[in-house]
KEKE-3310 file (N, C-alpha, C; in steps of 0.2 Angstrom, whole numbers, plus 5000, padded with zeros to 4 digits):
npx = (5340:5348:5346:5333:5333:5341:5332:5322:5327:5329:5325:5309:5301:5286:5270:5254:5238:5223:5206:5200:5206:5199:5190:5187:5183:5190:5199:5206:5212:5221:5230:5235:5242:5251:5259:5263:5271:5281:5287:5293:5304:5302:5300:5287:5273:5259:5246:5232:5215:5209:5213:5210:5217:5212:5202:5206:5215:5227:5240:5242:5247:5258:5271:5276:5275:5274:5260:5252:5242:5231:5220:5209:5201:5192:5175:5165:5153:5140:5128:5123:5123:5130:5141:5150:5156:5163:5171:5179:5186:5193:5202:5209:5215:5224:5232:5238:5245:5254:5261:5267:5274:5282:5296:5300:5292:5292:5281:5264:5250:5234:5218:5202:5196:5196:5198:5210:5220:5224:5231:5241:5248:5255:5267:5280:5289:5284:5275:5257:5246:5229:5217:5202:5189:5175:5165:5161:5150:5140:5137:5132:5117:5104:5092:5083:5079:5087:5097:5103:5107:5117:5125:5130:5142:5151:5151:5155:5168:5174:5175:5184:5196:5199:5204:5216:5226:5241:5241:5227:5219:5208:5196:5191:5185:5172:5170:5179:5172:5160:5166:5170:5158:5152:5161:5162:5168:5182:5184:5182:5193:5203:5207:5210:5207:5218:5216:5217:5216:5209:5216:5219:5227:5232:5239:5235:5225:5221:5219:5202:5191:5180:5165:5152:5134:5132:5128:5137:5138:5148:5150:5151:5139:5129:5116:5117:5124:5114:5111:5099:5094:5101:5095:5082:5082:5087:5077:5067:5073:5071:5057:5052:5061:5062:5049:5047:5057:5065:5077:5081:5091:5090:5084:5094:5102:5111:5113:5126:5129:5141:5152:5160:5158:5153:5151:5150:5144:5128:5120:5126:5122:5108:5105:5109:5099:5088:5090:5090:5077:5070:5074:5068:5054:5053:5054:5066:5075:5081:5090:5099:5114:5122:5137:5148:5161:5172:5188:5203:5207:5196:5187:5193:5192:5178:5176:5183:5174:5162:5148:5146:5148:5138:5135:5129:5128:5122:5127:5140:5156:5168:5172:5179:5176:5171:5183:5191:5183:5184:5198:5198:5194:5180:5164:5155:5140:5133:5127:5123:5130:5141:5157:5158:5155:5167:5175:5170:5167:5154:5144:5156:5165:5156:5139:5131:5118:5101:5096:5087:5077:5072:5080:5093:5090:5087:5100:5106:5100:5105:5117:5113:5107:5117:5130:5143:5146:5150:5163:5169:5168:5174:5188:5191:5189:5199:5210:5208:5208:5222:5228:5224:5221:5230:5239:5252:5253:5245:5253:5264:5259:5255:5267:5274:5266:5269:5283:5285:5278:5287:5298:5295:5293:5306:5313)
npy = (5061:5058:5069:5068:5056:5061:5070:5061:5055:5065:5076:5083:5099:5102:5109:5110:5114:5116:5119:5118:5112:5101:5087:5074:5064:5070:5078:5068:5061:5071:5073:5060:5060:5070:5064:5052:5057:5064:5053:5048:5056:5069:5087:5093:5104:5110:5122:5131:5138:5136:5128:5119:5115:5107:5100:5090:5079:5069:5068:5081:5089:5083:5086:5081:5087:5104:5115:5129:5143:5154:5167:5165:5174:5177:5175:5160:5161:5172:5178:5165:5163:5163:5154:5147:5158:5164:5153:5153:5165:5163:5153:5158:5169:5161:5155:5167:5172:5161:5161:5174:5175:5164:5153:5146:5131:5114:5107:5110:5105:5107:5106:5101:5115:5123:5136:5142:5138:5145:5156:5149:5145:5156:5155:5150:5141:5129:5114:5112:5102:5096:5090:5082:5079:5078:5085:5101:5109:5099:5096:5107:5117:5121:5126:5137:5152:5162:5156:5148:5158:5164:5153:5151:5159:5154:5140:5139:5145:5135:5124:5129:5133:5121:5114:5120:5115:5106:5093:5082:5074:5061:5053:5041:5028:5030:5044:5049:5046:5054:5066:5067:5067:5079:5090:5094:5101:5101:5087:5086:5092:5082:5081:5071:5065:5057:5042:5041:5032:5035:5030:5019:5017:5003:4997:5003:4996:4984:4966:4963:4965:4954:4954:4966:4966:4978:4990:5001:5018:5029:5045:5062:5074:5078:5081:5076:5064:5055:5049:5046:5034:5024:5024:5022:5009:5002:5003:4996:4984:4980:4981:4972:4960:4955:4950:4940:4931:4917:4919:4930:4940:4953:4960:4964:4971:4986:5003:5014:5030:5040:5054:5067:5083:5100:5114:5126:5125:5126:5117:5105:5105:5106:5094:5084:5085:5082:5069:5063:5066:5058:5045:5045:5045:5034:5025:5019:5026:5023:5014:5019:5027:5043:5050:5064:5070:5061:5056:5049:5038:5034:5032:5021:5012:5010:5004:4992:4985:4984:4976:4977:4989:5002:5011:5024:5035:5039:5037:5041:5049:5043:5038:5035:5028:5015:5008:5010:5003:4990:4988:4987:4974:4973:4970:4978:4987:4995:5007:5002:5010:5022:5026:5015:5003:5001:4997:4989:4972:4963:4952:4946:4955:4962:4969:4976:4987:4992:5009:5009:5007:4995:4986:4988:4984:4971:4966:4969:4960:4948:4947:4947:4935:4926:4928:4924:4926:4939:4939:4930:4937:4949:4945:4942:4955:4963:4957:4961:4975:4977:4972:4981:4994:5001:5013:5014:5009:5019:5030:5027:5027:5041:5047:5043:5049:5063:5064:5060:5070:5081:5077:5077:5090:5094:5087)
npz = (5238:5249:5256:5260:5268:5278:5284:5288:5299:5308:5321:5322:5323:5329:5329:5337:5335:5344:5347:5361:5374:5382:5389:5379:5364:5353:5359:5366:5355:5350:5361:5362:5349:5352:5362:5356:5345:5352:5358:5347:5346:5342:5344:5352:5353:5360:5356:5362:5365:5377:5392:5406:5420:5429:5423:5412:5401:5409:5404:5398:5408:5412:5408:5397:5385:5381:5384:5378:5381:5373:5370:5379:5384:5375:5371:5371:5366:5361:5371:5370:5356:5340:5340:5331:5325:5336:5339:5328:5329:5341:5338:5327:5334:5342:5332:5326:5337:5339:5327:5327:5339:5341:5336:5320:5314:5308:5305:5306:5314:5312:5321:5319:5317:5302:5298:5301:5293:5281:5287:5294:5283:5280:5287:5279:5280:5286:5284:5283:5291:5291:5302:5300:5309:5306:5293:5298:5294:5292:5305:5310:5314:5302:5302:5301:5290:5294:5301:5290:5282:5290:5291:5278:5273:5282:5280:5267:5268:5276:5267:5257:5265:5271:5260:5257:5265:5266:5268:5272:5285:5290:5301:5299:5287:5284:5287:5277:5265:5268:5268:5254:5248:5253:5252:5237:5228:5231:5230:5216:5212:5214:5227:5241:5256:5269:5278:5296:5309:5325:5341:5355:5371:5375:5385:5397:5403:5414:5417:5418:5432:5442:5433:5436:5436:5427:5416:5405:5400:5391:5387:5381:5388:5378:5366:5354:5356:5360:5372:5378:5372:5378:5391:5389:5383:5393:5402:5396:5396:5409:5411:5401:5399:5412:5414:5405:5406:5414:5420:5432:5433:5428:5437:5445:5438:5433:5427:5422:5418:5412:5409:5399:5406:5406:5415:5410:5398:5392:5386:5391:5404:5403:5396:5405:5415:5408:5405:5418:5421:5412:5416:5428:5424:5417:5427:5432:5439:5451:5448:5439:5438:5438:5432:5432:5422:5425:5431:5422:5429:5436:5426:5420:5430:5431:5418:5420:5428:5423:5414:5400:5387:5382:5368:5361:5350:5334:5317:5320:5318:5321:5335:5350:5362:5360:5357:5369:5377:5372:5373:5387:5389:5386:5379:5366:5363:5350:5338:5321:5311:5304:5312:5322:5314:5308:5318:5328:5329:5323:5333:5337:5344:5350:5348:5334:5332:5327:5329:5340:5355:5357:5349:5355:5368:5367:5363:5375:5384:5380:5386:5399:5400:5398:5406:5404:5391:5389:5394:5385:5373:5377:5378:5364:5360:5366:5359:5346:5347:5350:5339:5329:5333:5342:5352:5348:5335:5329:5332:5324:5311:5310:5312:5300:5290:5293:5292:5279:5272:5275:5269:5256:5254:5255:5245)
capx = (5338:5352:5343:5326:5335:5343:5326:5318:5330:5330:5319:5305:5298:5279:5265:5248:5233:5217:5202:5198:5209:5196:5190:5183:5186:5194:5205:5210:5216:5227:5234:5239:5246:5257:5263:5267:5276:5286:5290:5297:5309:5300:5299:5280:5270:5251:5243:5225:5212:5207:5215:5208:5221:5208:5198:5209:5219:5233:5246:5243:5250:5263:5277:5278:5275:5271:5253:5252:5235:5230:5213:5204:5196:5187:5169:5163:5146:5137:5121:5121:5122:5137:5146:5155:5160:5167:5176:5184:5190:5197:5207:5213:5219:5229:5236:5242:5250:5259:5265:5272:5278:5286:5300:5297:5290:5293:5275:5259:5244:5228:5213:5194:5194:5201:5199:5217:5225:5227:5235:5247:5252:5260:5274:5281:5294:5281:5269:5251:5241:5223:5214:5195:5185:5169:5163:5157:5143:5135:5135:5128:5110:5102:5084:5079:5082:5092:5103:5105:5111:5123:5130:5132:5149:5155:5151:5160:5175:5176:5178:5190:5201:5201:5207:5222:5231:5246:5238:5221:5218:5201:5197:5188:5183:5165:5171:5182:5166:5156:5171:5170:5151:5151:5166:5162:5173:5188:5184:5183:5200:5207:5209:5208:5210:5220:5213:5221:5211:5211:5218:5218:5232:5230:5243:5232:5219:5223:5214:5196:5189:5174:5160:5145:5128:5131:5129:5140:5138:5152:5150:5149:5132:5127:5110:5119:5126:5109:5111:5093:5093:5103:5091:5075:5084:5088:5070:5064:5076:5068:5050:5050:5065:5060:5042:5047:5063:5066:5083:5079:5097:5089:5082:5100:5106:5111:5116:5130:5130:5147:5155:5162:5152:5156:5145:5150:5140:5121:5118:5128:5118:5101:5104:5109:5093:5083:5091:5088:5070:5068:5075:5062:5048:5053:5054:5072:5080:5085:5095:5103:5119:5125:5144:5151:5168:5177:5195:5205:5208:5189:5184:5196:5188:5171:5176:5185:5169:5155:5147:5148:5148:5133:5138:5123:5127:5120:5131:5146:5161:5172:5170:5184:5174:5171:5190:5193:5179:5187:5204:5197:5191:5173:5161:5151:5133:5133:5123:5126:5132:5147:5163:5158:5155:5174:5179:5166:5165:5147:5144:5162:5167:5150:5134:5129:5111:5097:5096:5080:5077:5070:5086:5098:5088:5088:5107:5108:5097:5109:5122:5110:5105:5123:5136:5150:5146:5154:5170:5171:5168:5179:5194:5191:5189:5206:5215:5206:5211:5229:5231:5223:5220:5234:5242:5259:5251:5243:5259:5269:5256:5255:5274:5275:5263:5272:5290:5284:5277:5292:5303:5292:5295:5313:5315)
capy = (5056:5059:5074:5065:5051:5065:5073:5056:5053:5071:5078:5088:5104:5101:5113:5107:5119:5113:5124:5118:5105:5098:5080:5071:5060:5074:5080:5062:5060:5076:5071:5054:5062:5073:5059:5047:5061:5065:5047:5047:5060:5076:5092:5094:5110:5111:5128:5130:5144:5134:5122:5119:5109:5103:5096:5088:5073:5069:5069:5088:5092:5078:5088:5077:5092:5111:5117:5136:5145:5161:5169:5162:5179:5178:5171:5154:5162:5179:5176:5158:5163:5164:5149:5146:5164:5164:5148:5155:5170:5160:5149:5163:5172:5156:5155:5173:5172:5156:5164:5180:5174:5158:5152:5142:5124:5110:5104:5113:5101:5110:5101:5103:5122:5124:5143:5144:5135:5150:5160:5145:5145:5162:5152:5146:5135:5124:5111:5112:5096:5097:5084:5083:5074:5078:5092:5105:5111:5094:5096:5114:5118:5125:5125:5143:5156:5166:5152:5147:5164:5165:5148:5151:5160:5149:5133:5141:5146:5128:5120:5133:5133:5114:5112:5124:5111:5102:5086:5082:5067:5060:5048:5034:5028:5034:5051:5050:5046:5060:5072:5067:5069:5086:5095:5091:5105:5098:5080:5086:5094:5077:5081:5065:5064:5050:5040:5040:5030:5036:5024:5018:5015:4996:4995:5006:4992:4977:4961:4965:4962:4950:4959:4967:4967:4985:4992:5007:5022:5034:5050:5069:5076:5082:5078:5072:5058:5050:5044:5043:5028:5019:5024:5019:5002:4999:5003:4991:4977:4979:4979:4966:4954:4952:4947:4935:4926:4914:4922:4937:4944:4959:4964:4967:4975:4994:5007:5020:5035:5044:5057:5074:5088:5107:5118:5132:5124:5126:5110:5099:5106:5105:5087:5080:5086:5079:5062:5061:5066:5052:5039:5045:5044:5027:5021:5016:5031:5020:5009:5023:5032:5048:5052:5069:5072:5057:5056:5043:5032:5033:5029:5014:5007:5009:5000:4986:4982:4984:4970:4979:4996:5004:5016:5026:5039:5036:5040:5044:5048:5037:5035:5032:5024:5007:5006:5010:4997:4983:4987:4985:4967:4973:4970:4985:4987:5001:5008:4999:5015:5027:5023:5008:4998:4999:4995:4983:4966:4961:4945:4944:4959:4966:4969:4982:4987:4997:5014:5009:5004:4987:4983:4989:4980:4964:4964:4969:4954:4942:4947:4946:4928:4923:4933:4922:4929:4946:4937:4928:4943:4953:4942:4944:4963:4965:4955:4965:4982:4977:4971:4986:5001:5003:5020:5013:5009:5026:5035:5025:5030:5048:5049:5042:5054:5069:5063:5060:5077:5085:5074:5079:5098:5095:5084)
capz = (5242:5255:5260:5263:5273:5284:5287:5291:5305:5312:5325:5319:5327:5327:5333:5336:5337:5345:5350:5368:5377:5388:5389:5374:5359:5349:5363:5367:5349:5350:5366:5359:5344:5355:5366:5352:5341:5357:5359:5341:5346:5339:5348:5351:5357:5359:5357:5362:5368:5384:5395:5413:5423:5434:5419:5406:5402:5414:5400:5396:5414:5415:5406:5391:5380:5383:5382:5379:5380:5370:5368:5383:5386:5369:5373:5367:5362:5363:5373:5367:5349:5336:5343:5326:5324:5342:5339:5323:5332:5346:5335:5323:5339:5344:5327:5326:5343:5338:5321:5329:5346:5342:5330:5315:5315:5302:5304:5310:5314:5315:5322:5319:5314:5296:5296:5303:5288:5277:5292:5295:5277:5280:5289:5273:5282:5289:5281:5287:5291:5295:5304:5300:5312:5302:5291:5303:5291:5293:5312:5312:5312:5296:5303:5299:5285:5297:5302:5284:5279:5294:5290:5271:5272:5286:5276:5261:5271:5278:5262:5254:5269:5272:5254:5257:5269:5262:5269:5276:5288:5293:5307:5297:5280:5284:5286:5271:5261:5269:5265:5247:5246:5256:5249:5230:5224:5233:5227:5209:5211:5216:5234:5244:5263:5271:5285:5302:5314:5332:5345:5363:5375:5377:5391:5403:5406:5417:5416:5421:5438:5441:5430:5439:5431:5426:5409:5406:5394:5392:5382:5383:5389:5372:5364:5348:5358:5360:5378:5380:5370:5384:5397:5386:5382:5400:5405:5392:5398:5415:5410:5396:5400:5419:5414:5400:5407:5420:5423:5435:5434:5426:5443:5449:5433:5434:5421:5424:5413:5414:5403:5400:5408:5407:5417:5406:5392:5394:5383:5396:5410:5402:5394:5411:5419:5404:5406:5424:5421:5408:5420:5433:5420:5415:5433:5433:5442:5457:5445:5435:5441:5433:5434:5427:5421:5429:5429:5418:5433:5438:5420:5419:5436:5428:5413:5422:5433:5420:5410:5393:5386:5378:5364:5358:5345:5327:5312:5323:5313:5323:5342:5354:5367:5359:5357:5376:5380:5370:5376:5394:5388:5387:5372:5365:5360:5346:5332:5315:5307:5306:5314:5325:5309:5306:5324:5332:5325:5325:5335:5339:5350:5353:5344:5330:5332:5325:5334:5344:5362:5356:5347:5360:5374:5365:5364:5382:5387:5379:5391:5406:5400:5398:5408:5401:5384:5390:5395:5379:5368:5379:5376:5357:5359:5368:5354:5340:5347:5351:5332:5324:5335:5348:5351:5345:5328:5327:5332:5318:5305:5310:5311:5293:5286:5294:5289:5272:5269:5276:5264:5249:5254:5254:5239)
cpx = (5342:5348:5336:5328:5337:5337:5322:5321:5331:5324:5316:5302:5290:5274:5258:5243:5226:5213:5201:5201:5206:5196:5185:5187:5192:5201:5209:5215:5222:5232:5238:5244:5252:5262:5267:5272:5282:5290:5295:5303:5308:5299:5291:5277:5263:5249:5235:5222:5209:5210:5215:5212:5218:5203:5201:5212:5225:5239:5247:5246:5256:5270:5280:5279:5272:5264:5253:5245:5235:5223:5208:5199:5191:5181:5168:5156:5144:5129:5118:5120:5130:5142:5151:5159:5165:5173:5182:5189:5195:5203:5211:5217:5225:5234:5241:5247:5256:5264:5270:5276:5282:5290:5297:5296:5291:5285:5270:5253:5239:5222:5206:5193:5199:5202:5206:5222:5228:5232:5242:5251:5257:5267:5276:5286:5291:5276:5263:5247:5235:5219:5206:5192:5178:5168:5159:5150:5138:5133:5131:5121:5108:5095:5080:5083:5088:5098:5107:5110:5117:5128:5133:5139:5153:5156:5156:5167:5178:5179:5184:5196:5204:5206:5214:5228:5235:5244:5232:5220:5211:5201:5194:5186:5176:5166:5174:5176:5162:5160:5170:5163:5149:5155:5167:5167:5180:5189:5185:5190:5205:5210:5206:5211:5213:5217:5218:5216:5214:5213:5217:5225:5230:5233:5240:5227:5222:5217:5208:5194:5183:5168:5154:5140:5127:5133:5132:5140:5143:5152:5149:5142:5130:5121:5112:5122:5121:5108:5104:5091:5095:5098:5084:5076:5084:5081:5066:5066:5072:5061:5048:5054:5063:5054:5043:5053:5063:5072:5081:5085:5095:5086:5088:5104:5105:5114:5120:5131:5136:5149:5157:5156:5156:5151:5145:5145:5133:5118:5120:5123:5111:5100:5104:5103:5088:5084:5089:5080:5067:5069:5070:5056:5048:5053:5060:5077:5084:5090:5100:5108:5122:5132:5147:5158:5173:5184:5197:5205:5200:5186:5186:5193:5181:5171:5178:5179:5163:5154:5148:5146:5142:5135:5132:5123:5126:5124:5137:5152:5166:5170:5175:5182:5174:5178:5192:5189:5182:5194:5204:5194:5183:5170:5157:5145:5133:5128:5127:5127:5138:5153:5163:5158:5162:5178:5176:5165:5159:5147:5150:5165:5162:5144:5132:5122:5108:5097:5089:5081:5076:5077:5092:5096:5088:5095:5109:5106:5101:5115:5119:5109:5111:5129:5142:5151:5150:5161:5173:5173:5173:5186:5196:5192:5196:5211:5214:5209:5219:5232:5230:5222:5224:5237:5249:5258:5249:5249:5263:5266:5256:5262:5276:5272:5267:5279:5290:5283:5282:5298:5301:5293:5302:5316:5315)
cpy = (5056:5064:5072:5060:5055:5067:5067:5054:5059:5072:5084:5093:5104:5105:5110:5112:5116:5118:5124:5112:5103:5090:5078:5067:5064:5076:5074:5060:5065:5075:5065:5055:5065:5068:5055:5051:5062:5059:5045:5052:5067:5081:5095:5100:5111:5119:5128:5137:5142:5128:5123:5113:5105:5098:5095:5081:5074:5071:5076:5092:5088:5081:5085:5082:5098:5112:5125:5138:5153:5162:5166:5167:5180:5173:5165:5156:5169:5178:5170:5158:5164:5160:5148:5152:5165:5159:5150:5160:5168:5157:5153:5167:5168:5156:5161:5173:5167:5159:5169:5179:5168:5157:5147:5135:5121:5108:5108:5109:5105:5105:5104:5110:5124:5132:5146:5142:5140:5155:5156:5144:5151:5160:5147:5140:5129:5121:5111:5106:5098:5091:5085:5078:5072:5085:5096:5107:5106:5093:5102:5113:5123:5125:5131:5147:5160:5162:5150:5152:5165:5160:5148:5153:5156:5143:5134:5141:5139:5124:5123:5132:5126:5112:5115:5120:5107:5094:5086:5075:5067:5054:5041:5034:5031:5041:5053:5050:5052:5066:5073:5070:5076:5091:5093:5095:5102:5091:5081:5088:5088:5077:5075:5065:5057:5048:5038:5038:5032:5030:5024:5015:5008:4994:4998:5002:4985:4972:4963:4961:4958:4955:4960:4967:4974:4986:4999:5011:5028:5039:5057:5070:5080:5078:5074:5065:5053:5046:5042:5036:5022:5019:5021:5011:4999:4998:4997:4984:4975:4977:4973:4960:4951:4948:4940:4929:4923:4916:4929:4941:4952:4964:4967:4971:4983:4997:5013:5024:5040:5048:5064:5079:5095:5111:5125:5132:5122:5119:5104:5099:5104:5097:5083:5080:5082:5071:5059:5061:5060:5046:5039:5043:5037:5022:5017:5021:5028:5015:5012:5028:5036:5050:5058:5070:5068:5057:5049:5037:5030:5029:5022:5009:5005:5004:4993:4982:4981:4977:4971:4986:4997:5011:5019:5031:5036:5040:5043:5043:5043:5034:5032:5027:5017:5005:5005:5004:4991:4982:4985:4978:4967:4973:4977:4983:4994:5001:5005:5004:5019:5023:5016:5002:4996:4997:4990:4977:4963:4954:4942:4948:4963:4965:4976:4982:4992:5002:5014:5006:4997:4984:4983:4984:4973:4962:4964:4963:4948:4942:4946:4938:4924:4927:4931:4924:4935:4944:4935:4933:4948:4951:4944:4951:4965:4963:4959:4972:4982:4976:4977:4993:5003:5010:5020:5013:5016:5031:5033:5028:5037:5050:5048:5047:5061:5069:5063:5066:5082:5083:5077:5087:5099:5093:5088)
cpz = (5249:5259:5264:5268:5279:5288:5291:5298:5310:5316:5322:5324:5325:5332:5332:5339:5338:5349:5357:5370:5383:5388:5384:5369:5355:5353:5365:5361:5349:5355:5364:5354:5347:5358:5361:5348:5346:5358:5353:5341:5344:5345:5347:5356:5355:5360:5357:5365:5375:5386:5403:5416:5427:5430:5412:5407:5405:5410:5398:5402:5416:5413:5400:5385:5383:5380:5383:5377:5378:5369:5373:5385:5380:5371:5369:5363:5365:5364:5370:5360:5346:5339:5338:5325:5330:5342:5334:5326:5337:5343:5330:5328:5341:5339:5326:5331:5341:5332:5323:5335:5346:5336:5326:5317:5308:5300:5309:5309:5317:5315:5322:5316:5308:5295:5297:5298:5284:5281:5293:5289:5276:5282:5284:5274:5284:5284:5285:5285:5294:5296:5305:5303:5309:5299:5296:5300:5292:5301:5314:5310:5307:5296:5300:5293:5288:5298:5295:5281:5283:5293:5283:5270:5276:5283:5270:5263:5273:5273:5258:5258:5270:5266:5253:5261:5264:5263:5274:5278:5290:5297:5305:5290:5279:5283:5280:5265:5261:5267:5258:5245:5248:5252:5241:5226:5225:5230:5220:5207:5213:5223:5238:5251:5264:5277:5290:5307:5321:5336:5352:5365:5378:5384:5398:5406:5408:5415:5420:5428:5437:5439:5435:5434:5430:5419:5409:5399:5396:5386:5385:5384:5384:5369:5358:5350:5360:5366:5380:5378:5375:5389:5395:5385:5388:5403:5402:5394:5405:5415:5406:5398:5407:5418:5410:5401:5414:5424:5426:5436:5432:5432:5446:5444:5434:5428:5424:5418:5415:5408:5404:5401:5409:5409:5414:5400:5394:5392:5388:5402:5409:5400:5400:5414:5415:5405:5413:5425:5417:5412:5425:5430:5419:5421:5435:5436:5447:5454:5440:5439:5436:5436:5429:5428:5426:5427:5425:5422:5435:5432:5419:5424:5433:5423:5415:5426:5429:5416:5403:5393:5381:5374:5359:5352:5338:5322:5315:5319:5315:5330:5345:5359:5366:5359:5364:5379:5378:5372:5383:5394:5389:5380:5372:5361:5357:5341:5326:5310:5309:5308:5317:5320:5307:5312:5328:5327:5327:5327:5338:5345:5352:5348:5340:5329:5328:5330:5337:5350:5361:5354:5352:5366:5373:5365:5371:5386:5385:5384:5398:5406:5400:5399:5405:5394:5384:5390:5389:5374:5370:5377:5368:5356:5360:5362:5348:5341:5347:5343:5328:5327:5342:5346:5347:5337:5325:5327:5326:5312:5304:5309:5303:5289:5287:5291:5282:5269:5270:5270:5257:5249:5252:5247:5233)
residu = (MET:LYS:LYS:GLY:MET:GLU:SER:LYS:ASN:SER:LYS:LEU:LYS:ILE:ALA:ILE:ILE:HIS:PRO:ASP:LEU:GLY:ILE:GLY:GLY:ALA:GLU:ARG:LEU:ILE:VAL:ASP:ALA:ALA:VAL:GLU:LEU:ALA:SER:HIS:GLY:HIS:ASP:VAL:HIS:ILE:PHE:THR:SER:HIS:HIS:ASP:LYS:ASN:ARG:CYS:PHE:GLU:GLU:THR:VAL:ALA:GLY:ILE:PHE:PRO:VAL:THR:VAL:TYR:GLY:SER:PHE:ILE:PRO:ARG:HIS:ILE:PHE:TYR:HIS:LEU:HIS:ALA:VAL:CYS:ALA:TYR:LEU:ARG:CYS:MET:PHE:VAL:ALA:LEU:CYS:MET:LEU:PHE:LEU:TRP:PRO:SER:PHE:ASP:ILE:ILE:LEU:ALA:ASP:GLN:VAL:SER:ILE:VAL:VAL:PRO:LEU:LEU:LYS:LEU:LYS:ARG:SER:ALA:LYS:VAL:VAL:PHE:TYR:CYS:HIS:PHE:PRO:ASP:LEU:LEU:LEU:ALA:GLN:HIS:THR:THR:PHE:THR:ARG:ARG:LEU:TYR:ARG:LYS:PRO:ILE:ASP:PHE:LEU:GLU:GLU:ILE:THR:THR:GLY:MET:ALA:ASP:LEU:ILE:LEU:VAL:ASN:SER:LYS:PHE:THR:ALA:THR:THR:PHE:ALA:ASN:THR:PHE:LYS:ARG:LEU:HIS:SER:ARG:GLY:ILE:ARG:PRO:ALA:VAL:LEU:TYR:PRO:ALA:VAL:ASN:VAL:ASP:GLN:PHE:ASP:LYS:PRO:LEU:SER:SER:LYS:LEU:ASN:PHE:LEU:SER:ILE:ASN:ARG:PHE:GLU:ARG:LYS:LYS:ASN:ILE:GLU:LEU:ALA:VAL:SER:ALA:PHE:ALA:MET:LEU:HIS:THR:HIS:HIS:VAL:ARG:THR:SER:GLU:ASN:ASN:ASN:ALA:PHE:ASP:ALA:THR:LEU:THR:ILE:ALA:GLY:GLY:TYR:ASP:LYS:ARG:LEU:ARG:GLU:ASN:VAL:GLU:TYR:LEU:GLU:GLU:LEU:LYS:PHE:LEU:ALA:GLU:ARG:GLU:GLY:VAL:SER:HIS:ARG:VAL:ASN:PHE:ILE:THR:SER:CYS:SER:THR:ALA:GLU:ARG:ASN:ASP:LEU:LEU:SER:GLN:CYS:LEU:CYS:VAL:ILE:TYR:THR:PRO:LYS:ASP:GLU:HIS:PHE:GLY:ILE:VAL:PRO:LEU:GLU:ALA:MET:ALA:ALA:TYR:LYS:PRO:VAL:ILE:ALA:CYS:ASN:SER:GLY:GLY:PRO:VAL:GLU:THR:VAL:LYS:ASP:GLY:VAL:THR:GLY:PHE:LEU:CYS:GLU:SER:THR:PRO:GLN:SER:PHE:SER:SER:ALA:MET:ALA:LYS:PHE:ILE:GLU:ASP:PRO:ASP:LEU:ALA:LYS:ARG:MET:GLY:GLU:GLU:ALA:LYS:GLN:HIS:VAL:MET:GLU:SER:PHE:SER:THR:LYS:ILE:PHE:GLY:GLN:HIS:LEU:ASN:ASP:TYR:LEU:VAL:ASN:ILE:VAL:ASN:ASN:LYS:GLU:ASP)
# end
């Protein structure tokens, strides 16, 4: 017992392995984890295969913790194919460099890519924790026989290597249920992931400015984010609501679509053009503004001035944007599936809708008809996030998980 108490009060050496330290929800979680663990007095070091200091979260260049890059020379794809294999190779290279070039760690937290777990287990002095945002095999395409053949060994390895971690964390109850239904062999062995919700720094948002009639969508420019739903719903708001309501505020409403954009990724480039074409086709291009890869300060300004946030992904495993919106006193319109069901209080801090332009447009119209509704819901939203999803709560839970697993190793 004495030994365990000593460990609980001592500084831990923690390594974090993340595939690509860019801008996104997964990256935000890892940065928050590093910042919070450092605030608890631990020695934290992030290892990654890519870190662009001109396109990253500010904390990664602020000196709070070191970031070391290995394997950036390994391509992300081969002629736009073999993305998974390349990701595996990059992460394995990072893991091997960390193992051979750096001293021992007490904890190694691997994020997203489980193939590194058995390699990390070679460092017997460390406990290995794997954070699963969502089973990758469910995100991958299995549309052709060739792709199914290609994915079969990868999917098998994902389950086997995930199960080798000393502790598995997931980002929501929705993901935990999906984990059990997907990795049936692990579930039958009694392996149950623990839920660690991502969080948001509630202190970074000041009291909002006077809200403009602007709807805001924040997401990476990827097709799975379903951003076209926001454009179509906004167009429907203009064409339908303006005709049927005496309140002509819809004439003045605008839509801003902001998000992570990487010109290295063909999907980002193509999808942005598709969205611009859709806005043109729907006749609302003059009311839709696209912003790529805005800084944290720019994002916070957008949040402080918008009417509400439109969050369009369906069956999203968690979704950090709704938390950021509510922390900025803004209500959220989101799909009634996946992570938002666990974070957005329907009718209190926003609206959970069917994933259709009609449903989203109807919710948007409520804020047009009663702009004070956004203010009332925003106050409720801020309180909700402070009580349940602050970075301090996240950091305390993560710290408890890691300290407990080290204590269990020593007892």
